[in-house]
N, C-alpha and C positions, 0 to 999 in steps of 0.2 A: 413628496412624502407627506402623509396626513399628520396633523397635530397629534402628539403622543399624549392623549388625555383619555379618561374613561369614556367608553362608548355609551351612547344614549340607550337606555333600557325602557321598555314599555311596562309600566306598573299597572296593576288592575285598578279599575275605578272603585274607590272605597265608599263612595256615596251611594245611598239607596236610590233605586230607580224611581222616578216620579214624573208626571206630565210636566212639560216645560212650556211656559207661556213666552211670547215674544218679549225679548229684552227683560225677562224676569230675573230676580235675584238668583234663582236656580241656574239659569243659563250662565250668568256671570261667574258663579261659583264653580260650575263644571269647567268652564274655559280656563279658569285659574288652576284648578287641580290637575288638569291634563298635562301641565308642565311638571314632569316627574322630578324626583329627588336627584337623580343623576344629572339632569339638565341644570338644576340650580347649582349643584356641586361643581359641575364643569364650568359654569360661569364664574364661580368664585376663583377657581384655579386659573382660568383665563385672565382674570383681572390681575392676579398675582404675577403671572408671567409677563403681562404687559408692563407692570411696574418694574419687574426685573430688567426688561429690555431698556427702559428709560434710565433705571438706576445704574446699569452697567455703562451706559453712555455718559452718565454724569461722573462716574468714577474715573473715566479715562483721563481727564485733565489732572486729577489728583495723582494718579499713578504716573502720568507723564512728568509731572513736576518732580516726584521722587526719583524716577528713572533718570531724568536730566541731571539731578544732583549726583546720583551715583556715577553717571557717565563722566561728569566733570572731574570727579575725584579718583575714579578708578582708571589706572593706566592700561589695563589689559584689553587689547583690541577685541578679542573674541567675546568677552563679556559685554562690552559695549554693543557689539553687533547683535548678540542674542537678545539683550534687553530691548534695543530699538526695534528689532524685527517683531518681537512678540507684541509690543505695544502697538505697532503699526497694524499687525494682523487683527488684534482685538478691536482696534478702532474701525477698521474696514468691516469686520464682521458685525459690529454693533450698528454701523450706518446702513449696511445692506439689509439687516433684519428689520431695522426701523422703517426703511423705505418699503420693504415687502409688506410689513404690517399695515402701513397707512394705505397702501394700494389694494391689498387683498384681504385684510383683516387678520384675525388671530390664527386662522387656519394656515396661513402662510409660514408661521414660525415652525422651524424644524427643531423640536426640543432636544432629541438625542444628540444631534450634531452640535447644537449650541452648548450643551452640557459637556460633551467630550472635548470640544474646542477650548472651553474655558479651563477645564481641568488640565489639558495638555499645556496651555499657555502658562498656567500657574506653576506647573512642574518645571517648565523651561526657565521661568523667572527664578525659581528656587535653585536650579543648577547654576545659573549665572551669578547668583548672589550668595552662594555659600553652601549649596547642597543641602544635606540633612541639618545643617546648623544655620540655615538661612532664616531670616524673619518671615519669609514667605511660606514656610512649612506650616505654620499655624493656620494660614488661609486655606490649605488643602483640607484640613479637618472641617472648617466652617463650610467649605464648598460641598463636602460629602453630606453634611446635614441638610443644606439647602436643596441639593439635588434629590435627596430622599423624600423631602416634604413635597416638592413640586412635581416630580416626575413619576412615571410608572416604574414598576420593578425592573422591567427590561432595560430602561435607560439607567436606573440606579446601579445595577450590577455591571452594565457596560462601562460606566465611569469608574467604578471601584475596581473591578477585576482587570479591565483592559487598559486602564490609564493610571490610576493613582497608585495602587499597590506595586505594579511593575516599575513605575517611576521611582518609588521609594527604594526598592531593592537595587535598581540600576545605580542610583546615587550612592548607596552603600558600597557597591562594587567599585565604583569610580574612586571613592575615598580610599578604599583599602588597596587598590592596585596602582593608584596614581596614573591611571590611563583613561582616556587619551590625553589628559592634561595633568601636569604635576600636582596641582592642588585645585580644589573647588572653592576654597575660601579666598575671597578677594583680598588684595593687599590693603585696601582701605579699611578693613576690619582689624588690621594688625597681624602679628605673628601668632596664629592659632593653628598652624599646620599639625601640631602634636595631637590635636583632637581627631585627626583623620586616621591615625594608626592604631592598631590593636583591635580590641573587641567593641570599642565605643560605637563605630558606625553600624555594626550589626545589631547591637543592643538598641540603638536609636531607631533603626529600621523596624525592628520587632515591635517596639513600643508604638511607633507610628502606625504600623499595620493594625495593631489592636485598637488604637484610637480611631482610625478610619472606619474599622468595622463597627465599633461601638457608636460612632457618629452616624453611620448609615442606619444602624438599627434604631437609634434614637429618632432620626428623621422619619423612618417608616412608622414608628409608633405614634409620633406626633401627627402624621397624616391620618393614621387609623383613628386616633382620638378625635381629630377634627371631623372625619367622616361620620363617626358615631354620634357626636354631639349634633352635627348637622342633620343627620337622619332623625334623631329624636325631636329636634326642633320642628322639622318638616312634618313628622307624624303628629305632633301636638297641634300644629297649624291645621292639618287636615281634619283632626277631630273637632277643632273649633269651627272650621268652615262647615263641617257636616251638621253640627248643631245649629249654626246660623241658617244653613240651607233648609233644614227641617222646620225651624221656626218661621222662616220666610214663606215656605210652602204652605204651612198651616194658616198663616195670616192671609195669604193670597186666596186660598180655598175658602176660608171663612168669609172674607170680604166679597168674594164672588157669589157665594150663596146668599149673603145679605142683599147684594145688588139684584140677584135674580128674584128674590122674594119681594123686593120693592116694586118690580115691574108690574105685577098684577094689581096691587092697590092703585098705582098710578094710572093704569089703563082704566080702572073703574072711575077714578076721579075725572079722567079726561072724558069718558063717556057721559057721566052725569053733568059735567060742565057744558058739554055740547047740547044736552037736553034742556038744561036750564036756560042756556043762552037764547033759545028760540022764543022765550017769553019775555025777554028783557029788552028794554030800549033806553036810550039816553046814557046817562052816566053809569048806571049798573052794567049796561052792555059793554061799555069801554073797559070797565074794571074786570068783567068776566073774560074779555078778550086778552087782557094782560095775564090773567090767571092761566088761560089755556096755553098761551105762548110759553109761560114758565114751566108748565107741565111738559110741554113738548121738549123744552130744553133739558129738563131733568131726564126725560126718556133717552134723549140722544147721549147724554153723559153716561147714563147707566149702560147703554148699548156699547159705547166705546170702551168702558171699563171691562165689561164682560168679554169683549173681543180681545182686550189686552191680557186679561187674567187667564182665560181658558186656553188649553193647548191648541196649536194649529192643527186643524183637521186635515186629513190627506187631500191632495188635489184631485178634483174631478175633471180630468183632462178631456178636451175636445178640440176639433179644428175651428178656429175663430179667425174672422177677418177683422184685423185691428181697426181699420178705418170705420167699419160699421159700428164696432163697439164704441169708438170715440163719438160717433154721431149720436148713438143712443144716450150716452152720458150728457152730451150737449143739450139734447131735447129735454132731459130730465131737469135741467137747470134754466130752461128758457123762461119759465115763470119768474124765478128769482132774479134773473138777469134783467127782465123787462121792468120789474118793480124798481130796480136800482139804476135804470137807464144805462145798462151795460150791454154791449153787443158781444155775442159769443159765436165764434165761427170755427169750422173744422176744415183743415187743409190737408190734402194727401195726394201723392203722386202715383196712384195705382193701388191695386190690392196688396195687402200685407198680411199674408196668412201665417199663422203660427199655432202651435199646440199648447194650450194653457187652460187654466180654470177660469172661465169667463166671469163667474160670479165674483171671484176674488180680484181679478184684474179690474172689473168694473168698480169694486169697492175702493181700490187704490185711486182710480181716476176720479171718482166722486169726491173723495177727500181732497185731492189736489185741486180740482176745479172749484170746489167750495171755498178753499183758502184763497184761490186767485180772485174769485168774485168778492170775497170779504175785503180784499186789499185794493180792489179797483175803484177809482173815483167815478163819479157820474159822468156819462158821456164817453167813457173809455172802451176798450175792447179786450176781450180774452180770446186767445187763439189756441186751438189744439192742432198741432202740426204732426202728422203721422209720417214717419220716415222708415225706410227699411234698407238693410244691407244683406249681404250673403249670410252673415252669422248672427245678426240680431235685428230686431224691430224696435222702434222708439216712438214714444208720444211725448212731444215737447209742449208743455202748457205755459204760455207766455201771458203775463199781465202787465199793465201800465201803472201799477201802484208805486209806493215809495221804495220798494225793494227791501230785501231781508236785511235786518240790522247786522252789522259786522260782529257785534259782541255776542250774538246768539247763533251766528251762521254755523259754527262748528258744533252746536248743541241742539240744533233744530229737531233732530230725530230722537232726542232723549225724552223719556217719559216725564211729563210734568212741565216741560218747557213750552211756553206759549206766549204770544203777544196780544192775544185777544182778552178783553176784560172778563169775559165769562167762559173762556175756553178751558178744556180739561187737560190739554197737552198730551193726549193719548193717540189722537188720530194719525199723526205722521209716524209715530212709533209703530203702530199696527200696520200702516201702509208699507213701511220699509220692510217689516217682517214678511209680509205677503209677497213683496217683490223678490226678496231673497229666497223665499220658499220655492219660487219658480226658477232660481238660479240667475235672477236678474239683479237690478239695482235701481234705487230711487235717489236722485240727487236734487239739491236746491242750490241755485247760484244767483248772484246779483247781476242783472243785465247791465251792459256798458251804457246803454241809452236810457236807463231807468226801468224800474220794475224788477220782477223776479222770473226766473226760468226754472221750472220743475221738469225733470227728465225721467221718464219711466222707460228703462231699457230691458227687453226680454230676449232670451236666446231663441234662435230658430234652428231647426234641423235641416239637413240637406234635402230631405223629401219635400219640405215646405218650399225651399228655394226652387227645386225642380218643378213643382206644381205651378209656382208663380211664373216661372220662365215659359212653361208650356202654354199658359193662358195668354 
């Protein structure tokens, strides 16, 4: 039986539509607001139910001590038997529900059964300890309020109409008729049998019925008040997030426009520097070379920022052989690898066809290989290993560098996180977004024998697998 809690509801997206950049504030805000109010309210009720399960288990020793005291001083056998059986049943129920919760989570708790079982146990305890004049009677009213706060109306009225009110009037009838036992009042309480005769049991039952009904209504109103306050708080949170999202979108758009406007002057500076460098020699030539390198670095940073801030354009899919794409990327970096005395190799075990956007996959591999070259010491090797299975193809980029630091391993794909002195921290964030746009993934791990392993995994269709098998 499913948990008796409010069903999840799909609320409309209250935030205005806008282009979303990879890992942008807009994306994070939308992911948060997709968790609707019913989901949060359900979580709050679940936490309350879990506390109730543990609280009930904690009360068992206290009730057991009181029951043991009652049993020691009360000579009536049937009262002892009822009190002992009820405590044993409540203990077993609490332990069973606790085990079910730990194994299967909150969904394993059967709230209506728990509520009805607790109410029935309290009624039996009241019968054994004085009926309508038992100290346990007050607990019935408290139970009505708690059930109304935590449970749905179906469970509330099940407990009230099917258990508590019938139990109250049954005890009134037992008091008045002296059947099936002569008296419900225990001997340990003294001679109070006169209370059971006349109109007093019926008046007490009527008052208790009113109290139980009022307690139930009070619990329902408390639950409704809680839901109203919760919904208002969530609505205020959504409004604040909407304002934050709009401000973040505006800043991202503005900064993207500024970066785009800076590209043209930088291109002019780069071109003029190249012309001036032709006529320079000696120290001025070296200084001009430094200037040109810095301009190149500024252009790369601007390009990475623009890739990060602009929306992901749709994929231009085509049939691609991943091994050939990896070889193209390796050839692009042969010059840099040669300058740094690093060997770059591509290993693959046959054709690995897949349908993807080759420009974007190449951009991911370029970023990863560039990072591998930056981390590799002189005389080492960077390997691109192309692998394929039925459902996915992978490119593993292995380097012999110091390995990724453990303190940033979990944040390597966050924007702004970098270990390079002049890095922007945007390249890996963009690369992972491009991989995820293909339905794939990009991961970084520290190798056991030193260095870092970057893995780009992309999904493959059955048609691609069949084509590969035919070849």
